[in-house]
C-alpha positions, 0 to 999 in steps of 0.5 A: 500500500502507498504510504504517506509522508508521516512528517505531516502528522507532526504538524499541529491540527490546523494552520493558524489562519484556518483556526481563526476563519472557523471561529469567525465563521461560527460567530457570524452564523450564530450572530448574522446581524452583527457585522464583523471587522477583520483586523486579523489576517494581513490582507490588503483592502485598497485597490491596486495603484493606478499605474498597475491597472494601466499596465495590466490593461496594456499588457492584456491588449498585447496578449490579444495581438499575435505580434505582441502575444506572449507564451511561456516567459523565462521562469526566473522572470522577464528582464524588464522586471528583474532589472527594475528591481535591481536598480530601484530596490538594491543599487539605489540603496548601495547593494550590489545585487545583479538582475540575474540574481533575482528570481521572480515568483508568485509569492514570498510565502511560496519561496520561504517554504520552497527554499528549504528543499535545496538544503540537507534534511539534517541541518540545524535550524534557528527560527524566531518565536513568535514567527510566521508559521510557514517557516516552521511548518515547511521544515516539519514537513521536510523531516527536519524536526522531531515531535512537537513537545509542549508547543515546540518542535525538537530540533529547532533552536528557537530565537525568543522575541520578548518584551525584554529584548524588544522583540528582536532576538540576539544571536544564539550561543550554539551553532546553527546552519539555516537561520530565518529572520523577518524584519520588519517583523511579522507578527511583532512589527519590530525592526532590526538596526544595522548593528543587530543585523551586522551581528547576525551576518558575522554569526552566519560567517563564523558558523558557515550558516545561511540567513533567510531574510524575509523583507516583505514589509520593507516598504513600511520602514520610515526610520532612515536608520533602519536597513531595508535589506540584509544586503545593506550589511557588508558581507551579507552577499556571502551568507544571505538569501532575501525574500520580497513581495509586492503583496503588501508593498503595492496591494498584490495579495490577489494578483501574486508577484514576489521575488527572491534574491540568491547571490552567486557568491553564496555557498553551501557545502556538499557531503564531501565539504566542497563549496557549492553555489546555492544560486545554481541549486535554486535556479534548478529548483525554480526552473524545474518546478515553476513556470513563471509569473504571468506577463501582465502581472510582471508588467504591473509589478514593473510599473511601480518602479516608475516615478508615478508608481513610486508615489502611488506606492508611498501613498498606499503604504502611508495610508496603512501606516496612518491606520496603524498609528491610530490603532497604536494610539488607541491601544496605548490609551487603553493601558496596553503596551505595544510595539509596531505600527511605526515602521510596520503595518502590524501592532503587537499588543501585550495583553497580559492574558491568554491570547485566544481568550483575548481573541474571543473577547474582541470577537464576541464583545467588539465584533473585531477579529485580531490574531492571537499571539499563541498561534505564532509560537510560545513567546506569542502567548499573552499577545495579539496582533492587530493589522492595519490593513482595512479602510479608515472607516472600519479601523475607527469603528473597530477602535471605538468598539474595542474601547467599549468592550474593554471598559 
């Protein structure tokens, strides 16, 4: 009889956001007259920037003409998009990243999960806690961990992010091989300084490790001292892979476009200890298992790098940060300590009580959906995440409801 991959049976019963969806659905079915405002999942609400819509229409017209029709494109992405990314996201910030080191994909979530395929199954993992669940779950699926014991998987070095360290974990005292970092952080909204990232790059060099740096929310950084890319740190090309997304930057959650940077100087060892270019492995994986992002989508993504596109993206991220500022001010006024909301679209609230209990309280009393911190890891207990992704009207209404519910 055919057998299953039993590593899947180690996973918790369900994915965090599936749990939330079930609870919200049950509440709405029981209370059809109570409109729910969702400030939980990080999904955008504002329309695509006008330049992206114009580019989509133009590219669609091209697909209707035999002379300009596009079939299969390069799996790594069209040159026009990769070159725009290299120029505007990297060269403009002093980062030496070449266009052919950029791999366009349909989402940073996919890339963060897929990248671990090219590494050995017995490597040592370092993963933050709390954390975006994909980092942990995909490694469990791959067989890199033992069982889940008391909320944590054996075989992972957990990098604790707590109030004591400002939710930015320090380098561990033990050696690890594959390190996941996310800044601005999801879920906490914390950002890392250049000095903090430099410590991680030095740690990776010392231990011949690789950093997987998720920078999906870099467009929300407003503090000029905070790095937008790991490659702003000297030497990071030799120890880091970076993931970025157009989802939260330009509203592409339903349109799907992202990219991963794998420098050609990045090496990992084979079984005999010989240095092997990671670039070649990822290129092979990408071209074998992925057929590329649709041409009209890539044209829409490239449009954000025009002067008009840059302004429209800044206006969009400013709008969400305006929501975040309102949320942070209201939550602070209610007496809770929180971080995020200034360089990130998430506010991480220290509730001082069980996070699922607080989730249920806001849902039942305020009809507002947040995200319980416990779903992001053991260190997330006692916290909830509130997202700034919604209309201004809904955010203001939700904050009034929360204030009334917590009186």
